[in-house]
N, C-alpha and C positions, 0 to 999 in steps of 0.2 A: 308654864312650858309648853313648847311644841312637842309631839310627838316624836321619838326618836328611833330610827330604822338604820339596823346594825347589816350591812353585808358579810358573811362570812363565806367559808368555802376552802378547798386545796386550793393549792400555787397551780397558775394558769389557767383558770377556769372561763377567765373574764370578767373578773369583779370589778376591776376600773374600767373598762371598758362599759361596763352595765352603770356605773355612777357618771361618767360623763354623758351616756345617752339619757339618762333619767332626769340630769339637771339640764343638757342642752348645750353645754360648754366644755370645755377640756379641762377640767379642775383635778383630774390624777393622771398620774405619768402611766402610759401604755407601751409595752414594748411584749417582742416577741419571745420572750425565754422567762421562767416562773423567777421570782423572789423578787420583784421589782418594787413592788409594793412592802412597805417594810413598818414606820410609823401607821398610826390609825389616823384619819383625816376627816373631818365632819362641814360639810356642808348645806344648805340650805334648798329645798325643793319646793313648787310651789306647781298645783296641778289642780284645774277646776276648782279655785279659790281655798282649795285646801293647803295649809303649808307643813311640811315635817323637817327635821334634820335628817339627812341621812350621814352613814358614817362607813367610810371603804376601810377594811383592814388587811394585812397582810395574809398570806396564804396561811391558812393553821394545818399544823402537820402532829400528829400522834407523836413522831419521833424525828426527831433532828440532829443537827450541830449546835452549836452555842449561838449562834446569831438566829438561825429558824427557830429556836427555842423559844428567845427574846419576842420575835415575831409572834410566836404564838401566845405567850404571854398578855401581848398588846390588844390581842382579838379576844382572851379571855376578859381582860376589863372592861371591854367596850363593850358585855353582854349585860353588864351589871345592871346599869339604868335603860334596856334597852325594851321600848314597848314592843315592837315586833322585828323578831332575824330571819332575815332570809339567807336562804344555804342555796348558794348556787352551784351547779353541775353543769359539765359538758355533754349535751347530747350528740356529740360528732365522736367522742369513744365510749360511752358508755358508762356504768357503772364501777367505780375504781375502789380498791380495799381504803381508801384514804378517803372515798365519800361515805362510804360506809363507820369508819372511825368519828368524821365528821358530822353525822348524823346523830350519831349516840351522845356525842358532846353536846350539841345542839338539845337534844331531848332532856339531856341531865342538868342544864342550865335551868328548866322550868319556865322560860320564857315564851311568850306566843312567838309561831313560827310561819312561814311559807316557803315552799321550794319552788326556785327559778331554775327550768333547763334551756341553757344558753347555748347559742349557736344553732338554733332551729332555722335555718337561714332559706327553708323552702316549705311547702305543704308534704312534699313525699315524707320530711323528716321526721314530722309530730309522730307516726307510730313507733319511732324509736324513744318515745320517752316514758312510755310505759312501764318498763324495766324499773325506775327508779322509783315506784312506788314499794318495790322490798327496801325502801329506808325507812320506813315509817313516819314519812312526813305530810304522808297526804297526797294529792293530785298535784302534779307538777306543772307550773304554768309556763309554755312553750312562750322564746322570745329571741330574738337573733339582736344581741347588745351592739352588734359590731353593724349590722343593715338596719335596723330600728323597725325592724318586725315587729310588729303587736306592743311597741313599748307603750302605746297610748292604754290598751288591754292590760298590758301591765299596772302600769301607773292606779288605772281605775280599781286594780284589784287591792294593789296597797291601801288606796284611800277607804274603800271599803271594809276591810280588816283592820283598818286603825277605828274606824265609825264605830265597827262593832263592838271593840276595847272599849269604846265610853270615852275615849280622849281626846280632850278639848285642845283644838288648835289656838295658838298664841296670837296677839294681836299683830299685826304689821310690822314690820320691823323696820325699827328708828334708830338714829344715832342714839348708843347709850352713853355717848360722853366716856367712856371708859379710855384711859390713857393706854396707848400699846405702844409696847416697846419689844423691837425686833434684835433678837441676837442675829448677828451675820459676823463672817471671818472664811476664809480659806478650809478647805477638806481637812479634816481629822486634827484640829486644834484644841477641841473639849466642849466644843457649844452645847451638843445634846447632856453631856454631865453636868455642866454649868446649870440649863434650864432644869433638869430634874434636881439639883440641889436646892435652886431659886422655888420649884414647884412643891417639893418636898416628898414625891414619890417619883418612880420611874417612869416617866410618860411619854418619853421618845427612846427608843432601840438605841441602847449605846454599845459601840464594840470597834475594836482598834483597828477598823481597815476603813480607807477612807470613802466617802460617797456615801455612809450608812444612810442619812439622813435623804431621802427623794423629796420629798414635799414638805410646805411649812405647816406646822402645828399650833395652834391658837390654844391658850390656856388663861385661864382668867383665877388670880389668886387673891386675896384679902390680905393686906398690909396694914402696919400702925397707921399709916398716910392716908387709906383709902384703898379703891380694887385698881388693880393692873390688870392690861392682857398682855402674857407672855406669846413671841410667835417665835417659835425653833425653826430654822431656815436650813435649808441645803447646804453643803460649802458650795462657794463660788471659784472656782479655776478660771485659769488663763484661757483664751478661746483656744489657744492650738492643742490644749490637753483637754477639752471638752469634748465626749466623745459623741456623735450626731447622735439623736434623738434624745435617749434617755437622759443625758446631764443634761444637755441643751435645756429640755423643759424645767430640770429642777434648778438650774441657773434662773428661768424665768420666774420662776415661783420666787424665788427670794428676791427677786427686783422686787414683783410684784406686792410682797411683805413689806419691804423697804419703803413702797411710797406710800404704804398707807398705815403706816410708824409711826407714832409721836416723835420718839425717843430711838437711838441705835445703841446698842451692845459693840462694840466692836472686839471681836475677841482674837487675839495676836498669840501664837506660841511663843514664849519667852525664851526656849531653846532656840530658837530661828531668828527671833527679832524682828523689828519692821522691814518687811519685803516690800518689793516694786509692787506685788498684786494687794499689798495690804494699805498700799498707797492710794491705788486704783480702787479702792472698797470703800475708804474714805474721802474720795471726792465725789463717788455715787452718793454717799449719807451728806454730803455738802451740797450736790446739786438736789437732792430731796427736800432741803431746809429744815432737817431736824437735829436738833441737840447730838452730841456722840459722848460716849463713855469709853474709853480705852478700858479693855481685861487684858492684861498680862497675866495669862493663865502658865501652869507649869512652872512657876517660881521658884517651885522647893528645887528643881534642877539644876539652878542655875546658880554657881559658884559665888562666894561671896564678893571676891576679888573681882567679880566681871560685871555684877549689877549695876555699876555707874554706868559702864559701858553701853547696855543693854536700853536703860532708859536714855542716856545720851543719845542712842540711834533712835530710838521712838520720839523724841522732841525732835531732833532735827528732820525726820523723815515728814512726821505729820505735823509740822509747825503751822501749817495752814489752818487746823482746826483750832486754832486759837487756846484758850486756855481749858482746853476738856480733861477732864480728870482722869488720872491714871492708877487703875486700882490693879494690886498686883495680888493673884488665888491660886489657890489652887483647888479647883475643881473636884478632882477625886474624894479627896479629904474632906472639904469643903473649906476648906482654912481662906480666910477673906472674903469669902461669899457677903458675909452680913454686912459689909461696907458698900455693897452695892446699892441696895433699897435708900439706905439716905442720900447716897449722891445721886438717883435716878428722881427722889421727891426735890432735891435741890435744884438740879436741871429742868424738872418741869415748871418749877415755881419762878423759873426767870423766862421761860418759854412764853409765859404768859403775863408777861411783867409788865405794867402799861404806866407809862410817865404822864404827869400833866402836861398841857401846854405851856404855861409859865414856868416850870422846873425844867423844861427842856429847852426853851430858851434863853435861860439864865446861862445855863451849860453851855451852848453854842456862843454864846457873847464870850464868857469865860475864855473859851478853847480858842477863839479868835483875837482875843488879845494877847494870849499867849503865842500864838503863831499865827499872824496872818496868814491869807494866802494870798499866790503870787499874782493871782490875776481874779477879777470879779470879789464878791462878797455873798457872804449866807445872810438873808436878810431876816427870814424867820424860820422856823421846822415844825411840823407836827408829826403825831406819828399816828400814820394810818391804818395800823393793825400789828395785831399780837399773833403766835405762833407761825413765824417767828417777828420778832419784835422790825418794824418796817417804819424809816423812818423817812419822810420828804423835804429834801432841803429846796428853798424857793431862794435862788440867788440873782445878781444883779451879771454874773456871767458864768463860762463854762469855768468848772474847775477841775484841777488835773488830777490822775486817778492817786498820787501820792498824798495828795491833800484828802481826799475822800479817806484814804486808809487810816492817815492822820485823824480825822473828825471819827471814824467809827472805834478807833483804838481809844480815845478818849471818852467818848460815849461808855463805852462797853466798861472801862475803869471809875468812871462817876457813878454809873447806877449799876454794878454790880451784877453785870450780867453772863459773866462766867463765861460758860462753854456753849450759849445758845448762838447760833448764827444770828446775824445782825446785817439787815439789808437796808441799803442806803441810795434812794431815788432822787434825783437833781431836776428841777423844775426851773429853767432861764428864763427871767420876765423882763 
């Protein structure tokens, strides 16, 4: 396993800026007010041939409101398997009471630690860092996450500390082949609650305020059918309702998560039914080329006499997703959640299904006998790839889109491809 480094500290000291600086790219959302980071997020960092995992956490608070307490609990959990804890303080404002409480918390954890004095943007500011000796965490290491000042020295210090702990770096990153599942949907439809039910612990912060999740969070779990990776994402909003900066980057994180997913769970609030935004999200899933499973959450809030209407609306507005399974859940209590993983396994099987050339061409022959094309004909076909199943038709002439849709529908039915996307390519000879 790669060494695990966790960055902690009170809110608004520049933890996420430091993560972005150390990784060399913008992987964490940064804003000029406290409380932006809520879930913990882990990324890989490589420096001078040494690789380690770096976890960003929300601001730790000794006393806070309900949401802030949950954020602090996430930071507590991150320390459990940390090889090194970096406490970040703000050199521009000096020692705060929250810094003292955070330092005591780090010491109580029993994990190896180092102290980072951030916002040391010039040489003359270095004298101000010595007051942080009173925290009892040793010599502060000066750095400016915003300007990159001494970032190389800082990374050298991290690698040195990890080496002193005799932690062996892992092999180079490879494609682990694990099935990745993105949980997407509009804000406040219950994605994080569903995520936590599937994982079996409170891995993402859950709170009844839209926009609680700001970053995509990956968790690997073992199931009866193998190992899968769950990606909890920030809720996606209409562009007009997306605040500049903060939510814009959250949406980008969600889209990136969807692009690297093998399968998507589209979570819909059953009390609102399928909306125009749900349609756009479904279109994005379709464009990504991955199968979709529709999760109708908060189902217990729907009156019995209204349930058929809700299901009809979903089927009508999301018809282009084909035979995507619709699973009715109550994520808060866990009701119906057990049906998701079997549906995921079935969809993943369809996604990688390969059909022999002989079997495929017999099916092409039969569907043409049943309904000949108005122009041209299909001479033969091959399956070029999987994920999703992609078929190339070699034709004597151009085929209309209506006939190609017929071919797709018949192939889907014949080979039981379920909800997986099917791509049809045509070559005219």
